[in-house]
N, C-alpha and C positions, 0 to 999 in steps of 0.2 A: 820222699823227695820227689819233686816234680820232674817230669820227663823233658829233656832238652830237645828242641826241634832239630831236624836235619837242615843245615844251612850251607849253601855254597858261598865261596868268597865274594862273588859278585853281589849276591843277595844281602850278605852281611854289610858290605860297603853301602849299598842303597839304604839299608836301614840306618846305618850310622850317619849318613848324610841328612836323612830325614829328622834326626834328633839333634842336629846342630854341629856335627863334626864337618871338617873340610879336609880335602886331600892336600897335604903339604908337599909330598914328593912321591915319586914312583921309582923304585930301583929294581929293575928286572920284573919279577912277578909279585913283588912285595909293595903294597900301598901303605904309606904312612899317613895317618889321620890325626888331626888335632882339634880339640874342642876349645872354644874361647876361654873356658875356665881353667885350661892348662892340662887337661887329661889328654894323653896321647896313646895310640895303639898302632900296631902293624898287622895288616891282614894279608895273608898270602892268597893270590888268585891264580890257581893252576887250572886252566881251561874251565871245565864245569865240574870239577871235583868238589865233593862236600868236605867241609872243615872237620877235623877230628873233634870228638866230643870234649876231650881233655883240653884242647886248645880253646874251644869255645868257652868252657867253664872258666879257664884262666883269664881270658880276655874280659869276660863279664865281671869276675870278682876283682881282679887286680888293676886292669886298665880302665874299665868303664866305672868301676866302683859302684856297681849295682848289686842288690841282693838278687838271688836267682828268681824269686817270685816277682820281684819288681820288673826285672828284665822280661819275663814271660808275659806280664801284663802289657807292657809297652810293645813287645813284639807282636802280640795278638791284635793290638790296635793298628799296627802298621800294616799288617796283611790284610 
């Protein structure tokens, strides 16, 4: 199984913005993002803390509807 990168909330939002998502609303430290095709996700941004690996995996699989390898390929191009 491929290794997930360590990602902060701010970096993950920058990545999502670069792949077509836009910020719909911000409620406290939670940013709600939506893609034109209907996919939505919520990213917590707590100062500069890294997101837990389980949360990243859940967002990739269920919210973004990406395969883990597909996500890593897009992520590496983004960086």
